[in-house]
C-alpha positions in Angstrom: 85.4 85.1 106.8 87.8 83.1 104.6 90.5 84.9 102.7 92.0 83.8 99.4 95.3 85.2 100.4 96.8 87.6 102.9 100.0 89.7 102.5 101.9 92.1 104.7 103.2 95.3 103.0 106.6 96.9 103.6 104.8 99.4 105.8 103.5 96.5 108.0 99.9 96.8 106.8 98.0 93.5 106.3 96.1 93.2 103.1 93.5 90.4 102.8 91.5 89.4 99.7 88.4 87.3 99.7 87.6 85.0 96.8 84.6 87.2 95.9 86.6 90.4 95.8 89.4 88.7 93.9 86.8 87.7 91.2 85.5 91.3 91.1 89.1 92.5 90.6 90.0 90.1 87.8 86.6 90.3 86.0 86.0 94.1 86.1 89.0 96.1 87.2 92.2 94.4 86.1 91.5 91.7 83.5 95.2 91.1 82.6 95.9 89.6 86.0 93.5 86.7 85.5 95.2 83.4 86.2 98.1 85.0 88.0 97.1 84.0 91.6 100.3 81.8 91.9 102.4 85.1 91.8 101.2 86.1 95.3 103.8 87.2 97.7 104.4 84.8 100.7 
């Protein structure tokens, strides 16, 4: 499975997002974050 991005939280939990799930998030759940992929934490 290919991930769009992957981050580690302060509690050392890894969170991974696929492109399909990201599209679901920006189109149905949180429309204001559309286009803000470049703000991901590295």
